C-alpha positions as CSV (number, residue, x, y, z in Angstrom):
1,M,-5.1,24.1,-23.5
2,S,-4.4,20.8,-25.2
3,T,-0.7,21.4,-25.8
4,T,2.0,22.5,-23.4
5,S,4.5,24.9,-25.1
6,W,8.0,24.5,-23.7
7,G,11.1,26.6,-23.5
8,V,14.6,25.3,-22.7
9,L,17.0,27.5,-20.6
10,G,20.4,26.7,-22.1
11,A,21.7,24.7,-25.0
12,S,23.5,21.9,-23.1
13,S,24.4,18.7,-24.9
14,F,22.1,16.7,-22.7
15,A,19.2,19.0,-23.5
16,R,20.0,18.7,-27.2
17,E,20.4,15.0,-27.3
18,H,17.7,13.9,-24.9
19,M,15.2,16.3,-23.3
20,A,14.6,18.8,-26.1
21,R,14.1,15.9,-28.5
22,A,11.7,14.3,-26.0
23,I,9.7,17.5,-25.7
24,H,9.6,17.9,-29.5
25,E,8.4,14.3,-29.9
26,A,6.1,13.9,-26.8
27,E,2.3,13.8,-27.2
28,G,0.7,17.1,-26.0
29,A,4.0,19.0,-26.0
30,R,5.6,21.5,-28.3
31,L,9.2,22.7,-28.2
32,A,8.7,26.4,-28.7
33,A,11.7,28.3,-27.6
34,L,15.4,28.0,-26.6
35,A,17.6,30.5,-24.7
36,T,21.2,30.6,-25.9
37,S,23.6,33.2,-27.1
38,S,25.3,30.7,-29.4
39,A,24.0,30.5,-32.9
40,E,26.0,27.3,-33.4
41,R,24.4,25.6,-30.5
42,A,21.0,26.7,-31.5
43,E,21.4,25.1,-34.9
44,G,21.8,21.7,-33.2
45,F,18.2,22.2,-31.8
46,R,16.8,23.6,-35.0
47,A,18.0,20.5,-36.8
48,F,14.9,18.7,-35.4
49,A,12.8,21.7,-34.5
50,P,13.2,24.2,-37.4
51,D,10.5,26.6,-36.2
52,L,12.1,27.1,-32.8
53,R,12.3,30.6,-31.4
54,V,15.8,31.4,-30.1
55,H,16.3,34.0,-27.4
56,A,19.7,35.4,-26.6
57,T,19.1,35.5,-22.8
58,Y,17.3,33.4,-20.2
59,E,15.3,36.5,-19.2
60,D,14.0,37.0,-22.8
61,L,12.8,33.4,-22.9
62,L,11.0,33.8,-19.5
63,A,9.2,36.9,-20.9
64,D,8.0,34.9,-24.0
65,P,4.2,34.7,-23.7
66,G,4.2,31.7,-26.0
67,V,6.0,29.5,-23.4
68,D,3.9,27.7,-20.8
69,A,6.7,25.5,-19.1
70,V,10.4,25.8,-18.8
71,Y,12.9,22.9,-18.7
72,I,16.1,23.9,-16.9
73,P,19.3,21.8,-17.6
74,L,21.7,24.4,-16.2
75,P,24.7,23.5,-13.9
76,N,23.5,22.3,-10.5
77,H,24.3,25.5,-8.6
78,L,22.0,27.5,-10.8
79,H,18.9,25.3,-10.5
80,V,17.1,27.0,-7.6
81,E,17.8,30.6,-8.8
82,W,16.4,30.0,-12.3
83,S,13.5,27.9,-11.1
84,L,12.4,30.7,-8.8
85,K,12.7,33.2,-11.7
86,A,10.7,31.0,-14.0
87,L,7.9,30.6,-11.4
88,A,7.9,34.4,-10.9
89,A,7.5,34.8,-14.7
90,G,4.4,32.5,-14.6
91,K,6.0,29.4,-16.1
92,H,5.7,25.8,-14.9
93,V,9.1,24.3,-14.1
94,L,10.9,21.0,-14.8
95,V,14.4,21.4,-13.4
96,E,17.2,18.9,-13.8
97,K,18.4,16.9,-10.8
98,P,19.6,17.7,-8.3
99,V,17.2,20.5,-7.6
100,A,19.6,22.0,-5.1
101,L,22.9,21.4,-3.4
102,R,21.3,21.3,0.1
103,A,17.8,20.2,1.1
104,G,17.0,23.5,2.8
105,D,17.6,25.3,-0.4
106,I,14.6,23.6,-1.9
107,D,12.2,25.1,0.7
108,P,11.9,28.6,-1.0
109,L,11.1,26.8,-4.3
110,V,8.3,24.8,-2.6
111,E,6.9,28.0,-1.1
112,A,7.1,29.7,-4.5
113,R,5.4,26.8,-6.2
114,D,2.6,26.8,-3.7
115,A,2.1,30.6,-3.8
116,S,2.1,30.7,-7.6
117,G,-0.3,27.8,-8.2
118,L,2.1,26.6,-10.8
119,F,3.8,23.2,-11.0
120,A,7.5,22.7,-10.3
121,T,9.3,19.5,-10.0
122,E,12.6,17.7,-10.5
123,A,13.4,15.8,-13.7
124,F,13.6,12.4,-12.0
125,M,12.7,10.6,-15.2
126,I,13.1,7.0,-14.0
127,V,9.8,7.0,-12.1
128,H,8.0,7.5,-15.4
129,H,9.5,4.4,-16.9
130,P,7.2,1.4,-16.8
131,Q,10.0,-0.9,-15.5
132,W,10.0,1.1,-12.3
133,A,6.2,1.1,-11.9
134,R,6.5,-2.7,-12.3
135,V,9.3,-2.9,-9.7
136,R,7.1,-1.0,-7.2
137,Q,4.2,-3.3,-8.0
138,L,6.2,-6.5,-7.6
139,V,7.6,-5.3,-4.2
140,D,4.2,-4.2,-3.0
141,D,2.6,-7.5,-4.1
142,G,5.2,-9.6,-2.2
143,A,6.7,-11.1,-5.4
144,I,10.0,-11.4,-3.5
145,G,8.5,-11.9,-0.1
146,D,9.5,-9.3,2.5
147,L,12.0,-6.9,1.1
148,R,15.1,-7.0,3.4
149,H,18.0,-5.5,1.5
150,A,18.7,-3.3,-1.6
151,D,21.9,-2.8,-3.5
152,A,22.4,0.0,-6.1
153,A,25.4,0.9,-8.2
154,F,26.0,3.6,-10.8
155,A,29.4,4.5,-12.3
156,F,31.0,6.0,-15.3
157,F,34.5,7.4,-16.0
158,N,35.0,11.1,-16.4
159,D,38.2,12.7,-15.2
160,D,37.9,15.9,-17.3
161,A,38.8,18.7,-14.8
162,A,36.9,21.3,-16.8
163,N,33.7,19.3,-16.8
164,I,31.0,20.7,-14.5
165,R,30.6,17.3,-12.9
166,N,34.2,17.6,-11.6
167,R,34.0,21.2,-10.4
168,R,33.1,22.1,-6.8
169,E,31.8,25.6,-7.7
170,T,29.2,24.1,-10.1
171,G,28.0,21.5,-7.6
172,G,29.9,18.6,-9.1
173,G,30.5,15.2,-7.6
174,S,29.2,11.6,-8.0
175,L,26.5,12.0,-5.3
176,P,24.8,15.1,-6.8
177,D,25.1,13.7,-10.3
178,I,24.1,10.1,-9.9
179,G,23.6,9.5,-6.2
180,V,20.2,10.9,-6.7
181,Y,19.4,7.8,-8.8
182,T,20.9,5.1,-6.5
183,L,19.4,6.6,-3.3
184,G,16.2,8.0,-4.9
185,S,15.3,4.8,-6.7
186,I,15.7,2.6,-3.6
187,R,13.6,5.1,-1.6
188,W,10.9,5.3,-4.3
189,A,10.7,1.5,-5.0
190,S,10.5,0.6,-1.3
191,R,8.4,3.5,-0.1
192,T,10.9,4.0,2.8
193,E,13.2,6.6,4.3
194,A,16.7,6.2,5.8
195,T,16.9,6.0,9.5
196,D,20.6,5.1,9.8
197,V,23.4,6.0,7.5
198,A,27.2,5.4,7.2
199,A,29.4,6.3,4.3
200,R,33.0,6.4,2.8
201,I,33.9,9.0,0.2
202,R,37.0,9.5,-2.0
203,W,37.6,13.1,-2.9
204,E,39.4,14.8,-5.7
205,N,39.7,18.6,-6.0
206,G,36.8,19.1,-3.6
207,V,34.3,16.8,-5.3
208,D,33.4,13.2,-4.4
209,V,34.5,10.8,-7.1
210,W,33.5,7.6,-5.3
211,A,31.0,7.1,-2.5
212,H,29.8,4.0,-0.7
213,V,26.7,4.5,1.4
214,T,25.1,1.9,3.7
215,G,22.3,2.1,6.2
216,T,18.8,1.2,7.2
217,L,15.5,2.2,5.6
218,E,12.0,2.1,7.2
219,G,8.5,2.8,6.0
220,A,5.4,1.1,4.6
221,G,5.7,-1.6,7.2
222,R,9.2,-2.5,6.0
223,E,12.6,-2.3,7.5
224,L,15.6,-3.1,5.2
225,T,19.3,-2.5,4.9
226,F,20.8,-0.9,1.8
227,S,24.1,-0.3,0.0
228,A,24.7,2.3,-2.7
229,M,27.8,2.9,-4.6
230,T,28.5,5.8,-7.0
231,S,31.7,6.7,-8.9
232,T,32.8,9.0,-11.7
233,R,36.2,7.2,-11.9
234,M,35.2,3.7,-12.7
235,A,34.0,1.8,-15.8
236,P,30.4,2.2,-16.7
237,R,28.0,0.1,-14.6
238,Q,24.4,0.5,-13.3
239,E,22.3,-2.0,-11.5
240,V,19.7,-2.2,-8.7
241,V,19.0,-5.4,-6.8
242,L,16.1,-5.9,-4.4
243,H,16.5,-8.9,-2.1
244,G,13.5,-10.4,-0.3
245,T,12.8,-13.4,1.8
246,T,11.5,-15.5,-1.1
247,G,13.1,-13.9,-4.2
248,V,15.5,-11.4,-5.8
249,L,14.6,-8.7,-8.3
250,R,17.3,-7.4,-10.5
251,V,16.9,-4.1,-12.4
252,L,19.6,-4.4,-15.1
253,V,19.5,-1.0,-16.8
254,P,17.8,1.1,-14.1
255,F,18.8,4.6,-14.9
256,N,19.8,5.1,-18.6
257,A,17.2,2.7,-20.1
258,G,17.3,2.8,-23.8
259,V,20.7,4.5,-23.8
260,A,22.9,2.1,-21.8
261,G,20.9,-0.9,-22.9
262,E,17.4,-2.4,-22.9
263,A,15.4,-2.1,-19.8
264,R,15.0,-5.6,-18.2
265,L,13.8,-7.0,-14.9
266,H,15.0,-10.4,-13.7
267,L,12.8,-12.0,-11.0
268,H,14.5,-14.9,-9.3
269,R,12.3,-17.2,-7.2
270,G,13.9,-20.6,-6.4
271,D,15.4,-22.0,-9.5
272,A,13.0,-20.0,-11.8
273,V,13.9,-16.8,-13.4
274,T,11.2,-14.6,-15.0
275,V,12.5,-11.9,-17.4
276,E,10.4,-8.8,-18.3
277,R,11.6,-6.5,-21.1
278,F,10.7,-2.9,-22.0
279,P,12.3,-2.4,-25.4
280,T,10.3,0.6,-26.6
281,A,9.6,2.8,-23.5
282,R,11.2,6.2,-23.7
283,Q,11.3,7.6,-20.2
284,Y,12.2,11.2,-21.2
285,A,9.2,11.5,-23.4
286,L,7.0,9.8,-20.9
287,Q,8.2,12.3,-18.3
288,V,7.2,15.3,-20.6
289,E,3.8,13.7,-21.3
290,A,3.1,13.1,-17.6
291,F,4.1,16.7,-16.8
292,G,1.7,18.0,-19.5
293,R,-1.2,16.0,-18.3
294,H,-0.6,17.2,-14.7
295,V,-0.5,20.9,-15.6
296,R,-3.4,20.6,-18.1
297,D,-5.7,18.2,-16.3
298,G,-4.4,17.7,-12.7
299,A,-3.4,14.1,-13.5
300,P,-1.3,12.3,-10.8
301,Y,2.4,12.9,-11.0
302,P,4.8,10.4,-9.3
303,W,7.6,12.7,-8.2
304,S,7.4,16.0,-6.3
305,L,9.8,18.7,-4.9
306,E,9.2,17.1,-1.6
307,D,10.4,13.7,-2.9
308,A,13.5,15.5,-4.3
309,R,14.0,17.2,-1.0
310,A,14.0,13.8,0.9
311,T,16.7,12.4,-1.4
312,Q,18.7,15.6,-1.0
313,A,18.4,15.4,2.8
314,L,19.8,11.9,2.6
315,I,22.7,13.1,0.5
316,D,23.3,15.9,3.0
317,R,23.4,13.3,5.8
318,V,25.9,11.2,3.8
319,Y,28.2,14.2,3.5
320,E,27.9,14.8,7.2
321,V,28.8,11.3,8.4
322,A,31.2,10.1,5.6
323,Q,34.7,9.0,6.3
324,P,37.3,10.1,3.7
325,V,39.3,7.4,2.0
326,A,42.5,7.7,0.0
């Protein structure tokens, strides 16, 4: 098998604008099928994939023998259910973040993955972007000395009460939606896990709309403090800063590279600033290509369900210890 044929469960705007296009354009991938009952939504996908097969139900797509792998962009509370159904149907699974709303809910998916011999993972696309591989390399090589502190921030404004990101029943909130990036990126770049956590959260209608998390991370011979802020009620902002004993590394567009701006790293050492740019890297397509190489050839893949579970376990801890603020 030289090409992985993909099906998409649901015609979300994110799938149409980003992931389905990435599947269509990625090397070694083919966008074969879409599940939606909306002919109008299907046309948005057929605009760039005219030979797309459209199934009226998710079940019909999972029964399609021409689909090898399924991308699942459904609302958060449906991720585990349809990932399990896709594995049971013999399909590899790439499911949007967060995989689940509690870390323990990922365990049945890990078991199903292992029992099936298929591949299932979270669509944590940033680890496929070369800027993050470079960040990890710089930290490991001591480019900023000993890493002692990390700051991460991700915010955007969305107060639409009908939006799934603002609804408790669909797993909304800033931490499920974008906290996976602030917390997950720090964990991944530093190869550490949180040992101490404190947090403050502002709630609206049962979902967190602002969260500030602090704590300590340990691993890989390192111990560092961290601070992570997320909000869905503030002006757009995203940045990660890694602060060491001899330098500071700033990741200026860490999460939506190519959409929110050009991916750039600024390495500060003394009075010198070294800038690295990544103007052409397309992290969604790179994710699809890495997924295909893994399922076809067993090539290494940088993010597992276990990685996703560790980030979710940290988010679970944040909810447990957080103090509410007005």
